[in-house]
PyMOL Python script that loads the backbone (N, CA, C, O; Angstrom):
from pymol import cmd

cmd.read_pdbstr("""\
ATOM      1  N   MET A   1     -37.635   9.777  -5.337  1.00  0.00           N
ATOM      2  CA  MET A   1     -36.740   8.655  -5.498  1.00  0.00           C
ATOM      3  C   MET A   1     -35.307   9.033  -5.134  1.00  0.00           C
ATOM      4  O   MET A   1     -34.590   8.189  -4.596  1.00  0.00           O
ATOM      5  N   MET A   2     -34.869  10.225  -5.392  1.00  0.00           N
ATOM      6  CA  MET A   2     -33.480  10.640  -5.141  1.00  0.00           C
ATOM      7  C   MET A   2     -33.293  11.124  -3.682  1.00  0.00           C
ATOM      8  O   MET A   2     -32.183  11.485  -3.294  1.00  0.00           O
ATOM      9  N   ASP A   3     -34.365  11.131  -2.886  1.00  0.00           N
ATOM     10  CA  ASP A   3     -34.237  11.638  -1.522  1.00  0.00           C
ATOM     11  C   ASP A   3     -33.332  10.763  -0.666  1.00  0.00           C
ATOM     12  O   ASP A   3     -32.538  11.297   0.108  1.00  0.00           O
ATOM     13  N   GLY A   4     -33.420   9.457  -0.773  1.00  0.00           N
ATOM     14  CA  GLY A   4     -32.619   8.579   0.051  1.00  0.00           C
ATOM     15  C   GLY A   4     -31.393   8.034  -0.653  1.00  0.00           C
ATOM     16  O   GLY A   4     -30.726   7.139  -0.133  1.00  0.00           O
ATOM     17  N   PHE A   5     -31.084   8.566  -1.841  1.00  0.00           N
ATOM     18  CA  PHE A   5     -29.957   8.026  -2.607  1.00  0.00           C
ATOM     19  C   PHE A   5     -28.632   8.247  -1.908  1.00  0.00           C
ATOM     20  O   PHE A   5     -27.728   7.421  -2.040  1.00  0.00           O
ATOM     21  N   ASP A   6     -28.487   9.339  -1.166  1.00  0.00           N
ATOM     22  CA  ASP A   6     -27.234   9.597  -0.479  1.00  0.00           C
ATOM     23  C   ASP A   6     -27.069   8.700   0.727  1.00  0.00           C
ATOM     24  O   ASP A   6     -25.974   8.625   1.285  1.00  0.00           O
ATOM     25  N   GLN A   7     -28.118   8.016   1.146  1.00  0.00           N
ATOM     26  CA  GLN A   7     -28.055   7.122   2.306  1.00  0.00           C
ATOM     27  C   GLN A   7     -28.076   5.643   1.915  1.00  0.00           C
ATOM     28  O   GLN A   7     -28.426   4.789   2.729  1.00  0.00           O
ATOM     29  N   ILE A   8     -27.697   5.341   0.658  1.00  0.00           N
ATOM     30  CA  ILE A   8     -27.816   3.978   0.161  1.00  0.00           C
ATOM     31  C   ILE A   8     -26.969   2.994   0.970  1.00  0.00           C
ATOM     32  O   ILE A   8     -27.403   1.867   1.213  1.00  0.00           O
ATOM     33  N   PHE A   9     -25.776   3.399   1.387  1.00  0.00           N
ATOM     34  CA  PHE A   9     -24.925   2.471   2.156  1.00  0.00           C
ATOM     35  C   PHE A   9     -25.461   2.256   3.570  1.00  0.00           C
ATOM     36  O   PHE A   9     -25.332   1.163   4.122  1.00  0.00           O
ATOM     37  N   VAL A  10     -26.056   3.283   4.151  1.00  0.00           N
ATOM     38  CA  VAL A  10     -26.643   3.161   5.478  1.00  0.00           C
ATOM     39  C   VAL A  10     -27.861   2.233   5.405  1.00  0.00           C
ATOM     40  O   VAL A  10     -28.033   1.363   6.259  1.00  0.00           O
ATOM     41  N   ILE A  11     -28.693   2.420   4.396  1.00  0.00           N
ATOM     42  CA  ILE A  11     -29.866   1.566   4.234  1.00  0.00           C
ATOM     43  C   ILE A  11     -29.436   0.122   4.001  1.00  0.00           C
ATOM     44  O   ILE A  11     -30.014  -0.794   4.586  1.00  0.00           O
ATOM     45  N   LEU A  12     -28.427  -0.097   3.152  1.00  0.00           N
ATOM     46  CA  LEU A  12     -27.915  -1.440   2.888  1.00  0.00           C
ATOM     47  C   LEU A  12     -27.359  -2.075   4.161  1.00  0.00           C
ATOM     48  O   LEU A  12     -27.570  -3.266   4.392  1.00  0.00           O
ATOM     49  N   LYS A  13     -26.664  -1.319   4.975  1.00  0.00           N
ATOM     50  CA  LYS A  13     -26.119  -1.840   6.218  1.00  0.00           C
ATOM     51  C   LYS A  13     -27.236  -2.250   7.161  1.00  0.00           C
ATOM     52  O   LYS A  13     -27.189  -3.332   7.746  1.00  0.00           O
ATOM     53  N   HIS A  14     -28.242  -1.396   7.315  1.00  0.00           N
ATOM     54  CA  HIS A  14     -29.361  -1.717   8.195  1.00  0.00           C
ATOM     55  C   HIS A  14     -30.105  -2.963   7.699  1.00  0.00           C
ATOM     56  O   HIS A  14     -30.529  -3.792   8.504  1.00  0.00           O
ATOM     57  N   TRP A  15     -30.263  -3.096   6.392  1.00  0.00           N
ATOM     58  CA  TRP A  15     -30.948  -4.264   5.850  1.00  0.00           C
ATOM     59  C   TRP A  15     -30.148  -5.534   6.142  1.00  0.00           C
ATOM     60  O   TRP A  15     -30.719  -6.555   6.525  1.00  0.00           O
ATOM     61  N   LEU A  16     -28.829  -5.469   5.962  1.00  0.00           N
ATOM     62  CA  LEU A  16     -27.998  -6.647   6.233  1.00  0.00           C
ATOM     63  C   LEU A  16     -27.988  -7.003   7.696  1.00  0.00           C
ATOM     64  O   LEU A  16     -28.022  -8.183   8.045  1.00  0.00           O
ATOM     65  N   VAL A  17     -27.942  -5.998   8.570  1.00  0.00           N
ATOM     66  CA  VAL A  17     -27.943  -6.265  10.007  1.00  0.00           C
ATOM     67  C   VAL A  17     -29.281  -6.879  10.421  1.00  0.00           C
ATOM     68  O   VAL A  17     -29.304  -7.811  11.225  1.00  0.00           O
ATOM     69  N   LEU A  18     -30.373  -6.384   9.897  1.00  0.00           N
ATOM     70  CA  LEU A  18     -31.691  -6.913  10.272  1.00  0.00           C
ATOM     71  C   LEU A  18     -31.883  -8.342   9.794  1.00  0.00           C
ATOM     72  O   LEU A  18     -32.663  -9.083  10.392  1.00  0.00           O
ATOM     73  N   HIS A  19     -31.195  -8.749   8.736  1.00  0.00           N
ATOM     74  CA  HIS A  19     -31.340 -10.113   8.223  1.00  0.00           C
ATOM     75  C   HIS A  19     -30.293 -11.066   8.804  1.00  0.00           C
ATOM     76  O   HIS A  19     -30.162 -12.191   8.322  1.00  0.00           O
ATOM     77  N   SER A  20     -29.565 -10.653   9.800  1.00  0.00           N
ATOM     78  CA  SER A  20     -28.622 -11.530  10.467  1.00  0.00           C
ATOM     79  C   SER A  20     -29.258 -12.007  11.771  1.00  0.00           C
ATOM     80  O   SER A  20     -30.213 -11.391  12.244  1.00  0.00           O
ATOM     81  N   PRO A  21     -28.755 -13.082  12.357  1.00  0.00           N
ATOM     82  CA  PRO A  21     -29.310 -13.571  13.623  1.00  0.00           C
ATOM     83  C   PRO A  21     -29.216 -12.508  14.721  1.00  0.00           C
ATOM     84  O   PRO A  21     -28.275 -11.715  14.742  1.00  0.00           O
ATOM     85  N   GLY A  22     -30.169 -12.495  15.609  1.00  0.00           N
ATOM     86  CA  GLY A  22     -30.258 -11.457  16.659  1.00  0.00           C
ATOM     87  C   GLY A  22     -29.026 -11.334  17.521  1.00  0.00           C
ATOM     88  O   GLY A  22     -28.615 -10.225  17.865  1.00  0.00           O
ATOM     89  N   ALA A  23     -28.425 -12.468  17.879  1.00  0.00           N
ATOM     90  CA  ALA A  23     -27.245 -12.419  18.763  1.00  0.00           C
ATOM     91  C   ALA A  23     -26.023 -11.877  18.024  1.00  0.00           C
ATOM     92  O   ALA A  23     -25.106 -11.350  18.654  1.00  0.00           O
ATOM     93  N   LEU A  24     -25.999 -12.000  16.702  1.00  0.00           N
ATOM     94  CA  LEU A  24     -24.836 -11.563  15.929  1.00  0.00           C
ATOM     95  C   LEU A  24     -24.997 -10.148  15.362  1.00  0.00           C
ATOM     96  O   LEU A  24     -24.069  -9.640  14.731  1.00  0.00           O
ATOM     97  N   GLN A  25     -26.119  -9.517  15.564  1.00  0.00           N
ATOM     98  CA  GLN A  25     -26.368  -8.204  14.952  1.00  0.00           C
ATOM     99  C   GLN A  25     -25.328  -7.153  15.358  1.00  0.00           C
ATOM    100  O   GLN A  25     -24.871  -6.409  14.490  1.00  0.00           O
ATOM    101  N   PRO A  26     -24.928  -7.052  16.645  1.00  0.00           N
ATOM    102  CA  PRO A  26     -23.898  -6.048  16.947  1.00  0.00           C
ATOM    103  C   PRO A  26     -22.563  -6.338  16.257  1.00  0.00           C
ATOM    104  O   PRO A  26     -21.902  -5.417  15.778  1.00  0.00           O
ATOM    105  N   ALA A  27     -22.165  -7.605  16.204  1.00  0.00           N
ATOM    106  CA  ALA A  27     -20.914  -7.955  15.557  1.00  0.00           C
ATOM    107  C   ALA A  27     -20.967  -7.696  14.048  1.00  0.00           C
ATOM    108  O   ALA A  27     -19.992  -7.228  13.460  1.00  0.00           O
ATOM    109  N   VAL A  28     -22.094  -7.998  13.437  1.00  0.00           N
ATOM    110  CA  VAL A  28     -22.261  -7.753  11.978  1.00  0.00           C
ATOM    111  C   VAL A  28     -22.223  -6.257  11.711  1.00  0.00           C
ATOM    112  O   VAL A  28     -21.641  -5.812  10.721  1.00  0.00           O
ATOM    113  N   SER A  29     -22.846  -5.477  12.597  1.00  0.00           N
ATOM    114  CA  SER A  29     -22.847  -4.034  12.425  1.00  0.00           C
ATOM    115  C   SER A  29     -21.441  -3.461  12.512  1.00  0.00           C
ATOM    116  O   SER A  29     -21.068  -2.597  11.718  1.00  0.00           O
ATOM    117  N   VAL A  30     -20.662  -3.939  13.474  1.00  0.00           N
ATOM    118  CA  VAL A  30     -19.277  -3.474  13.618  1.00  0.00           C
ATOM    119  C   VAL A  30     -18.445  -3.890  12.415  1.00  0.00           C
ATOM    120  O   VAL A  30     -17.667  -3.087  11.900  1.00  0.00           O
ATOM    121  N   LEU A  31     -18.593  -5.128  11.958  1.00  0.00           N
ATOM    122  CA  LEU A  31     -17.832  -5.589  10.804  1.00  0.00           C
ATOM    123  C   LEU A  31     -18.193  -4.805   9.548  1.00  0.00           C
ATOM    124  O   LEU A  31     -17.311  -4.482   8.751  1.00  0.00           O
ATOM    125  N   LEU A  32     -19.467  -4.495   9.358  1.00  0.00           N
ATOM    126  CA  LEU A  32     -19.886  -3.743   8.179  1.00  0.00           C
ATOM    127  C   LEU A  32     -19.425  -2.280   8.254  1.00  0.00           C
ATOM    128  O   LEU A  32     -19.421  -1.588   7.236  1.00  0.00           O
ATOM    129  N   THR A  33     -19.046  -1.813   9.414  1.00  0.00           N
ATOM    130  CA  THR A  33     -18.537  -0.463   9.552  1.00  0.00           C
ATOM    131  C   THR A  33     -17.008  -0.424   9.423  1.00  0.00           C
ATOM    132  O   THR A  33     -16.462   0.463   8.766  1.00  0.00           O
ATOM    133  N   VAL A  34     -16.333  -1.366  10.037  1.00  0.00           N
ATOM    134  CA  VAL A  34     -14.888  -1.328  10.122  1.00  0.00           C
ATOM    135  C   VAL A  34     -14.183  -1.904   8.894  1.00  0.00           C
ATOM    136  O   VAL A  34     -13.197  -1.335   8.426  1.00  0.00           O
ATOM    137  N   VAL A  35     -14.675  -3.017   8.373  1.00  0.00           N
ATOM    138  CA  VAL A  35     -13.994  -3.698   7.267  1.00  0.00           C
ATOM    139  C   VAL A  35     -13.873  -2.826   6.016  1.00  0.00           C
ATOM    140  O   VAL A  35     -12.799  -2.790   5.415  1.00  0.00           O
ATOM    141  N   PRO A  36     -14.919  -2.130   5.603  1.00  0.00           N
ATOM    142  CA  PRO A  36     -14.733  -1.265   4.425  1.00  0.00           C
ATOM    143  C   PRO A  36     -13.667  -0.178   4.640  1.00  0.00           C
ATOM    144  O   PRO A  36     -12.931   0.168   3.716  1.00  0.00           O
ATOM    145  N   ILE A  37     -13.595   0.353   5.867  1.00  0.00           N
ATOM    146  CA  ILE A  37     -12.579   1.366   6.146  1.00  0.00           C
ATOM    147  C   ILE A  37     -11.177   0.756   6.055  1.00  0.00           C
ATOM    148  O   ILE A  37     -10.255   1.374   5.522  1.00  0.00           O
ATOM    149  N   LEU A  38     -11.029  -0.456   6.578  1.00  0.00           N
ATOM    150  CA  LEU A  38      -9.722  -1.111   6.536  1.00  0.00           C
ATOM    151  C   LEU A  38      -9.328  -1.583   5.155  1.00  0.00           C
ATOM    152  O   LEU A  38      -8.162  -1.903   4.922  1.00  0.00           O
ATOM    153  N   ILE A  39     -10.273  -1.635   4.235  1.00  0.00           N
ATOM    154  CA  ILE A  39      -9.966  -2.014   2.858  1.00  0.00           C
ATOM    155  C   ILE A  39      -9.774  -0.783   1.968  1.00  0.00           C
ATOM    156  O   ILE A  39      -8.832  -0.724   1.177  1.00  0.00           O
ATOM    157  N   ILE A  40     -10.655   0.184   2.099  1.00  0.00           N
ATOM    158  CA  ILE A  40     -10.657   1.322   1.168  1.00  0.00           C
ATOM    159  C   ILE A  40      -9.465   2.242   1.399  1.00  0.00           C
ATOM    160  O   ILE A  40      -8.795   2.618   0.437  1.00  0.00           O
ATOM    161  N   PHE A  41      -9.182   2.614   2.634  1.00  0.00           N
ATOM    162  CA  PHE A  41      -8.124   3.590   2.878  1.00  0.00           C
ATOM    163  C   PHE A  41      -6.724   3.102   2.505  1.00  0.00           C
ATOM    164  O   PHE A  41      -5.967   3.875   1.920  1.00  0.00           O
ATOM    165  N   PRO A  42      -6.343   1.866   2.810  1.00  0.00           N
ATOM    166  CA  PRO A  42      -5.019   1.408   2.326  1.00  0.00           C
ATOM    167  C   PRO A  42      -4.959   1.354   0.791  1.00  0.00           C
ATOM    168  O   PRO A  42      -3.910   1.639   0.211  1.00  0.00           O
ATOM    169  N   CYS A  43      -6.049   0.999   0.135  1.00  0.00           N
ATOM    170  CA  CYS A  43      -6.063   0.972  -1.332  1.00  0.00           C
ATOM    171  C   CYS A  43      -5.909   2.388  -1.886  1.00  0.00           C
ATOM    172  O   CYS A  43      -5.166   2.599  -2.845  1.00  0.00           O
ATOM    173  N   LEU A  44      -6.598   3.350  -1.295  1.00  0.00           N
ATOM    174  CA  LEU A  44      -6.461   4.729  -1.745  1.00  0.00           C
ATOM    175  C   LEU A  44      -5.045   5.262  -1.496  1.00  0.00           C
ATOM    176  O   LEU A  44      -4.503   6.003  -2.316  1.00  0.00           O
ATOM    177  N   PHE A  45      -4.453   4.881  -0.365  1.00  0.00           N
ATOM    178  CA  PHE A  45      -3.086   5.272  -0.056  1.00  0.00           C
ATOM    179  C   PHE A  45      -2.110   4.692  -1.081  1.00  0.00           C
ATOM    180  O   PHE A  45      -1.198   5.378  -1.542  1.00  0.00           O
ATOM    181  N   ALA A  46      -2.314   3.421  -1.429  1.00  0.00           N
ATOM    182  CA  ALA A  46      -1.431   2.783  -2.431  1.00  0.00           C
ATOM    183  C   ALA A  46      -1.583   3.460  -3.783  1.00  0.00           C
ATOM    184  O   ALA A  46      -0.593   3.681  -4.480  1.00  0.00           O
ATOM    185  N   LEU A  47      -2.815   3.791  -4.162  1.00  0.00           N
ATOM    186  CA  LEU A  47      -3.042   4.438  -5.442  1.00  0.00           C
ATOM    187  C   LEU A  47      -2.391   5.825  -5.491  1.00  0.00           C
ATOM    188  O   LEU A  47      -1.767   6.181  -6.490  1.00  0.00           O
ATOM    189  N   THR A  48      -2.534   6.602  -4.422  1.00  0.00           N
ATOM    190  CA  THR A  48      -1.935   7.923  -4.418  1.00  0.00           C
ATOM    191  C   THR A  48      -0.399   7.828  -4.404  1.00  0.00           C
ATOM    192  O   THR A  48       0.281   8.693  -4.957  1.00  0.00           O
ATOM    193  N   THR A  49       0.134   6.795  -3.782  1.00  0.00           N
ATOM    194  CA  THR A  49       1.588   6.605  -3.809  1.00  0.00           C
ATOM    195  C   THR A  49       2.090   6.336  -5.219  1.00  0.00           C
ATOM    196  O   THR A  49       3.093   6.903  -5.650  1.00  0.00           O
ATOM    197  N   VAL A  50       1.390   5.473  -5.927  1.00  0.00           N
ATOM    198  CA  VAL A  50       1.782   5.179  -7.316  1.00  0.00           C
ATOM    199  C   VAL A  50       1.660   6.434  -8.178  1.00  0.00           C
ATOM    200  O   VAL A  50       2.557   6.733  -8.967  1.00  0.00           O
ATOM    201  N   LEU A  51       0.563   7.164  -8.033  1.00  0.00           N
ATOM    202  CA  LEU A  51       0.375   8.376  -8.830  1.00  0.00           C
ATOM    203  C   LEU A  51       1.440   9.429  -8.511  1.00  0.00           C
ATOM    204  O   LEU A  51       1.927  10.124  -9.402  1.00  0.00           O
ATOM    205  N   GLU A  52       1.790   9.535  -7.230  1.00  0.00           N
ATOM    206  CA  GLU A  52       2.840  10.497  -6.843  1.00  0.00           C
ATOM    207  C   GLU A  52       4.174  10.109  -7.468  1.00  0.00           C
ATOM    208  O   GLU A  52       4.879  10.963  -8.006  1.00  0.00           O
ATOM    209  N   ARG A  53       4.518   8.846  -7.402  1.00  0.00           N
ATOM    210  CA  ARG A  53       5.799   8.399  -7.970  1.00  0.00           C
ATOM    211  C   ARG A  53       5.832   8.575  -9.494  1.00  0.00           C
ATOM    212  O   ARG A  53       6.853   8.965 -10.059  1.00  0.00           O
ATOM    213  N   LYS A  54       4.723   8.288 -10.138  1.00  0.00           N
ATOM    214  CA  LYS A  54       4.687   8.456 -11.600  1.00  0.00           C
ATOM    215  C   LYS A  54       4.765   9.932 -11.972  1.00  0.00           C
ATOM    216  O   LYS A  54       5.392  10.295 -12.967  1.00  0.00           O
ATOM    217  N   GLY A  55       4.117  10.792 -11.158  1.00  0.00           N
ATOM    218  CA  GLY A  55       4.188  12.231 -11.421  1.00  0.00           C
ATOM    219  C   GLY A  55       5.583  12.763 -11.218  1.00  0.00           C
ATOM    220  O   GLY A  55       6.074  13.549 -12.028  1.00  0.00           O
ATOM    221  N   LEU A  56       6.232  12.344 -10.143  1.00  0.00           N
ATOM    222  CA  LEU A  56       7.604  12.803  -9.903  1.00  0.00           C
ATOM    223  C   LEU A  56       8.553  12.276 -10.967  1.00  0.00           C
ATOM    224  O   LEU A  56       9.474  12.982 -11.375  1.00  0.00           O
ATOM    225  N   ALA A  57       8.342  11.050 -11.420  1.00  0.00           N
ATOM    226  CA  ALA A  57       9.194  10.518 -12.481  1.00  0.00           C
ATOM    227  C   ALA A  57       8.989  11.279 -13.767  1.00  0.00           C
ATOM    228  O   ALA A  57       9.938  11.488 -14.523  1.00  0.00           O
ATOM    229  N   ARG A  58       7.771  11.695 -14.028  1.00  0.00           N
ATOM    230  CA  ARG A  58       7.471  12.469 -15.241  1.00  0.00           C
ATOM    231  C   ARG A  58       8.178  13.844 -15.176  1.00  0.00           C
ATOM    232  O   ARG A  58       8.736  14.316 -16.166  1.00  0.00           O
ATOM    233  N   ILE A  59       8.136  14.465 -13.991  1.00  0.00           N
ATOM    234  CA  ILE A  59       8.782  15.764 -13.825  1.00  0.00           C
ATOM    235  C   ILE A  59      10.280  15.629 -13.992  1.00  0.00           C
ATOM    236  O   ILE A  59      10.917  16.506 -14.576  1.00  0.00           O
ATOM    237  N   GLN A  60      10.864  14.534 -13.484  1.00  0.00           N
ATOM    238  CA  GLN A  60      12.304  14.315 -13.558  1.00  0.00           C
ATOM    239  C   GLN A  60      12.739  13.663 -14.853  1.00  0.00           C
ATOM    240  O   GLN A  60      13.918  13.350 -15.019  1.00  0.00           O
ATOM    241  N   ASN A  61      11.818  13.453 -15.769  1.00  0.00           N
ATOM    242  CA  ASN A  61      12.093  12.878 -17.073  1.00  0.00           C
ATOM    243  C   ASN A  61      12.772  11.508 -16.964  1.00  0.00           C
ATOM    244  O   ASN A  61      13.826  11.267 -17.553  1.00  0.00           O
ATOM    245  N   ARG A  62      12.144  10.632 -16.204  1.00  0.00           N
ATOM    246  CA  ARG A  62      12.632   9.253 -16.054  1.00  0.00           C
ATOM    247  C   ARG A  62      11.440   8.337 -15.950  1.00  0.00           C
ATOM    248  O   ARG A  62      10.298   8.790 -15.863  1.00  0.00           O
ATOM    249  N   TYR A  63      11.710   7.039 -15.960  1.00  0.00           N
ATOM    250  CA  TYR A  63      10.631   6.066 -15.832  1.00  0.00           C
ATOM    251  C   TYR A  63      10.109   6.068 -14.396  1.00  0.00           C
ATOM    252  O   TYR A  63      10.864   6.256 -13.442  1.00  0.00           O
ATOM    253  N   GLY A  64       8.822   5.859 -14.272  1.00  0.00           N
ATOM    254  CA  GLY A  64       8.215   5.765 -12.948  1.00  0.00           C
ATOM    255  C   GLY A  64       8.299   4.354 -12.428  1.00  0.00           C
ATOM    256  O   GLY A  64       9.037   3.531 -12.970  1.00  0.00           O
ATOM    257  N   PRO A  65       7.544   4.060 -11.374  1.00  0.00           N
ATOM    258  CA  PRO A  65       7.583   2.693 -10.827  1.00  0.00           C
ATOM    259  C   PRO A  65       6.897   1.714 -11.788  1.00  0.00           C
ATOM    260  O   PRO A  65       5.673   1.581 -11.784  1.00  0.00           O
ATOM    261  N   ASN A  66       7.682   1.048 -12.587  1.00  0.00           N
ATOM    262  CA  ASN A  66       7.123   0.121 -13.559  1.00  0.00           C
ATOM    263  C   ASN A  66       7.771  -1.247 -13.479  1.00  0.00           C
ATOM    264  O   ASN A  66       7.667  -2.023 -14.429  1.00  0.00           O
ATOM    265  N   ARG A  67       8.421  -1.563 -12.405  1.00  0.00           N
ATOM    266  CA  ARG A  67       9.145  -2.824 -12.295  1.00  0.00           C
ATOM    267  C   ARG A  67       8.272  -3.962 -11.793  1.00  0.00           C
ATOM    268  O   ARG A  67       8.511  -5.119 -12.137  1.00  0.00           O
ATOM    269  N   VAL A  68       7.264  -3.652 -10.984  1.00  0.00           N
ATOM    270  CA  VAL A  68       6.477  -4.682 -10.327  1.00  0.00           C
ATOM    271  C   VAL A  68       5.050  -4.656 -10.859  1.00  0.00           C
ATOM    272  O   VAL A  68       4.332  -3.675 -10.667  1.00  0.00           O
ATOM    273  N   GLY A  69       4.646  -5.708 -11.512  1.00  0.00           N
ATOM    274  CA  GLY A  69       3.273  -5.795 -12.001  1.00  0.00           C
ATOM    275  C   GLY A  69       3.046  -4.953 -13.241  1.00  0.00           C
ATOM    276  O   GLY A  69       3.945  -4.253 -13.706  1.00  0.00           O
ATOM    277  N   PRO A  70       1.843  -5.029 -13.768  1.00  0.00           N
ATOM    278  CA  PRO A  70       1.528  -4.243 -14.981  1.00  0.00           C
ATOM    279  C   PRO A  70       1.446  -2.761 -14.638  1.00  0.00           C
ATOM    280  O   PRO A  70       0.692  -2.349 -13.757  1.00  0.00           O
ATOM    281  N   TYR A  71       2.229  -1.981 -15.347  1.00  0.00           N
ATOM    282  CA  TYR A  71       2.273  -0.529 -15.179  1.00  0.00           C
ATOM    283  C   TYR A  71       2.651  -0.108 -13.764  1.00  0.00           C
ATOM    284  O   TYR A  71       2.340   1.013 -13.361  1.00  0.00           O
ATOM    285  N   GLY A  72       3.303  -0.961 -13.009  1.00  0.00           N
ATOM    286  CA  GLY A  72       3.748  -0.617 -11.665  1.00  0.00           C
ATOM    287  C   GLY A  72       2.665  -0.583 -10.625  1.00  0.00           C
ATOM    288  O   GLY A  72       2.844   0.023  -9.569  1.00  0.00           O
ATOM    289  N   LEU A  73       1.520  -1.234 -10.900  1.00  0.00           N
ATOM    290  CA  LEU A  73       0.408  -1.173  -9.954  1.00  0.00           C
ATOM    291  C   LEU A  73       0.642  -2.015  -8.698  1.00  0.00           C
ATOM    292  O   LEU A  73      -0.044  -1.821  -7.695  1.00  0.00           O
ATOM    293  N   LEU A  74       1.587  -2.934  -8.735  1.00  0.00           N
ATOM    294  CA  LEU A  74       1.890  -3.732  -7.547  1.00  0.00           C
ATOM    295  C   LEU A  74       3.058  -3.171  -6.747  1.00  0.00           C
ATOM    296  O   LEU A  74       3.530  -3.807  -5.804  1.00  0.00           O
ATOM    297  N   GLN A  75       3.523  -1.986  -7.117  1.00  0.00           N
ATOM    298  CA  GLN A  75       4.649  -1.350  -6.424  1.00  0.00           C
ATOM    299  C   GLN A  75       4.359  -1.105  -4.942  1.00  0.00           C
ATOM    300  O   GLN A  75       5.249  -1.329  -4.122  1.00  0.00           O
ATOM    301  N   PRO A  76       3.148  -0.651  -4.552  1.00  0.00           N
ATOM    302  CA  PRO A  76       2.885  -0.471  -3.108  1.00  0.00           C
ATOM    303  C   PRO A  76       3.001  -1.766  -2.324  1.00  0.00           C
ATOM    304  O   PRO A  76       3.440  -1.756  -1.174  1.00  0.00           O
ATOM    305  N   LEU A  77       2.611  -2.890  -2.935  1.00  0.00           N
ATOM    306  CA  LEU A  77       2.743  -4.191  -2.261  1.00  0.00           C
ATOM    307  C   LEU A  77       4.220  -4.538  -2.095  1.00  0.00           C
ATOM    308  O   LEU A  77       4.624  -5.051  -1.051  1.00  0.00           O
ATOM    309  N   ALA A  78       5.013  -4.265  -3.103  1.00  0.00           N
ATOM    310  CA  ALA A  78       6.472  -4.514  -3.002  1.00  0.00           C
ATOM    311  C   ALA A  78       7.093  -3.614  -1.947  1.00  0.00           C
ATOM    312  O   ALA A  78       7.978  -4.049  -1.210  1.00  0.00           O
ATOM    313  N   ASP A  79       6.644  -2.367  -1.862  1.00  0.00           N
ATOM    314  CA  ASP A  79       7.151  -1.444  -0.828  1.00  0.00           C
ATOM    315  C   ASP A  79       6.781  -1.929   0.559  1.00  0.00           C
ATOM    316  O   ASP A  79       7.585  -1.830   1.486  1.00  0.00           O
ATOM    317  N   ALA A  80       5.552  -2.462   0.718  1.00  0.00           N
ATOM    318  CA  ALA A  80       5.130  -2.960   2.022  1.00  0.00           C
ATOM    319  C   ALA A  80       5.977  -4.159   2.430  1.00  0.00           C
ATOM    320  O   ALA A  80       6.403  -4.254   3.581  1.00  0.00           O
ATOM    321  N   LEU A  81       6.225  -5.081   1.488  1.00  0.00           N
ATOM    322  CA  LEU A  81       7.068  -6.232   1.805  1.00  0.00           C
ATOM    323  C   LEU A  81       8.486  -5.798   2.124  1.00  0.00           C
ATOM    324  O   LEU A  81       9.119  -6.363   3.016  1.00  0.00           O
ATOM    325  N   LYS A  82       8.989  -4.817   1.417  1.00  0.00           N
ATOM    326  CA  LYS A  82      10.346  -4.322   1.664  1.00  0.00           C
ATOM    327  C   LYS A  82      10.429  -3.678   3.048  1.00  0.00           C
ATOM    328  O   LYS A  82      11.438  -3.833   3.736  1.00  0.00           O
ATOM    329  N   SER A  83       9.407  -2.975   3.455  1.00  0.00           N
ATOM    330  CA  SER A  83       9.458  -2.345   4.773  1.00  0.00           C
ATOM    331  C   SER A  83       9.350  -3.363   5.897  1.00  0.00           C
ATOM    332  O   SER A  83       9.800  -3.102   7.012  1.00  0.00           O
ATOM    333  N   LEU A  84       8.759  -4.521   5.618  1.00  0.00           N
ATOM    334  CA  LEU A  84       8.671  -5.561   6.636  1.00  0.00           C
ATOM    335  C   LEU A  84       9.972  -6.329   6.800  1.00  0.00           C
ATOM    336  O   LEU A  84      10.190  -6.961   7.834  1.00  0.00           O
ATOM    337  N   THR A  85      10.839  -6.284   5.795  1.00  0.00           N
ATOM    338  CA  THR A  85      12.074  -7.068   5.890  1.00  0.00           C
ATOM    339  C   THR A  85      13.211  -6.230   6.433  1.00  0.00           C
ATOM    340  O   THR A  85      14.328  -6.727   6.581  1.00  0.00           O
TER     341      THR A  85
END
""", "prot")
cmd.dss("prot")
cmd.show_as("cartoon", "prot")
cmd.util.cbc("prot")
cmd.orient("prot")
């Protein structure tokens, strides 16, 4: 039972692609590969940014990023908007 457990996402992707219409299978396969990468990595980057800022604030004996959202969790979004302006 545990032999294919490390391939669960690959198996799920193949199952979803096989249950899509034949003409759309390449597009579905690409979307199922690219979209999770475009979602997961920016979220991980935002989380590490918040943790870094909180760690540095703790070292410097001051408050960390706590101005935007609960516990400063929306700070990366505020930083992104600030960089766009």
